[in-house]
C-alpha positions as CSV (number, residue, x, y, z in Angstrom):
1,M,-9.9,-52.7,-37.1
2,T,-8.2,-56.0,-36.3
3,T,-9.2,-58.3,-33.5
4,A,-5.9,-57.6,-31.7
5,F,-6.6,-53.9,-31.7
6,I,-10.1,-54.3,-30.4
7,L,-8.9,-56.6,-27.7
8,K,-6.1,-54.2,-26.7
9,S,-8.6,-51.3,-26.6
10,F,-11.0,-53.3,-24.5
11,L,-8.3,-54.3,-22.0
12,E,-7.1,-50.7,-21.7
13,L,-10.7,-49.5,-21.0
14,A,-11.2,-52.2,-18.4
15,L,-7.9,-51.2,-16.7
16,I,-8.9,-47.5,-16.6
17,C,-12.3,-48.5,-15.1
18,L,-10.7,-50.7,-12.5
19,L,-8.2,-47.9,-11.6
20,I,-11.1,-45.4,-11.1
21,Y,-13.0,-48.0,-9.0
22,G,-9.9,-48.6,-6.9
23,F,-9.6,-44.8,-6.1
24,M,-13.2,-44.6,-5.2
25,K,-13.4,-47.8,-3.0
26,E,-9.9,-47.7,-1.6
27,E,-10.7,-49.3,1.7
28,K,-12.4,-52.3,0.0
29,V,-9.5,-52.8,-2.3
30,I,-7.0,-52.7,0.5
31,A,-9.0,-55.2,2.5
32,F,-9.2,-57.5,-0.5
33,E,-5.4,-57.2,-1.1
34,Q,-4.8,-58.1,2.6
35,K,-7.2,-61.1,2.3
36,V,-5.5,-62.4,-0.8
37,W,-2.0,-62.0,0.8
38,R,-3.2,-63.8,3.9
39,I,-4.6,-66.7,1.9
40,L,-1.4,-67.0,-0.1
41,F,0.8,-66.8,2.9
42,V,-1.2,-69.4,4.9
43,N,-1.3,-71.8,2.0
44,Y,2.5,-71.4,1.4
45,R,3.2,-72.2,5.1
46,R,0.8,-75.2,4.9
47,Y,2.7,-76.4,1.7
48,C,6.0,-76.1,3.5
49,R,4.8,-77.8,6.6
50,K,3.3,-80.7,4.5
51,K,6.6,-81.1,2.6
52,R,8.6,-81.1,5.9
53,Y,6.3,-83.7,7.5
54,A,6.6,-85.9,4.4
55,K,10.4,-85.7,4.6
56,M,10.3,-86.6,8.3
57,Q,8.0,-89.5,7.6
58,K,10.3,-90.8,4.9
59,N,13.2,-90.8,7.4
60,R,11.1,-92.6,10.0
61,D,10.3,-95.5,7.5
62,F,13.7,-97.0,8.0
63,R,13.3,-100.6,9.0
64,V,15.7,-103.4,9.7
65,V,14.7,-106.4,7.6
66,N,16.2,-109.9,7.7
67,G,17.9,-110.7,4.5
68,G,16.5,-114.1,3.5
69,G,15.6,-117.6,4.5
70,N,19.2,-118.7,5.0
71,T,20.1,-116.2,7.7
72,P,20.6,-117.5,11.2
73,A,18.1,-116.7,14.0
74,P,18.8,-113.6,16.0
75,R,20.8,-114.1,19.2
76,K,19.2,-113.5,22.5
77,R,20.2,-110.3,24.2
78,A,21.2,-110.0,27.8
79,R,18.4,-108.6,30.0
80,G,18.5,-104.8,30.4
81,T,20.3,-104.0,27.2
82,T,18.7,-102.0,24.4
83,H,19.1,-102.4,20.7
84,V,18.9,-99.2,18.6
85,A,18.4,-99.6,14.8
């Protein structure tokens, strides 16, 4: 017997045992599946939300910067006007 054949036989036996256990404890298996699905779904939503917030933060980081030391001083604005950058 080779190692591959022994490993394959062991995995088949484990699969059969798990299948029998699943038929006997069906409610517990269904509850476990729902719990795993919920965990995956919540973490995926959290991942998407984190990615979306990072993109929003990147867009907010736009700043107007003066070019260098040789640029003239900014002009005074008239009172009541707004400047949007």
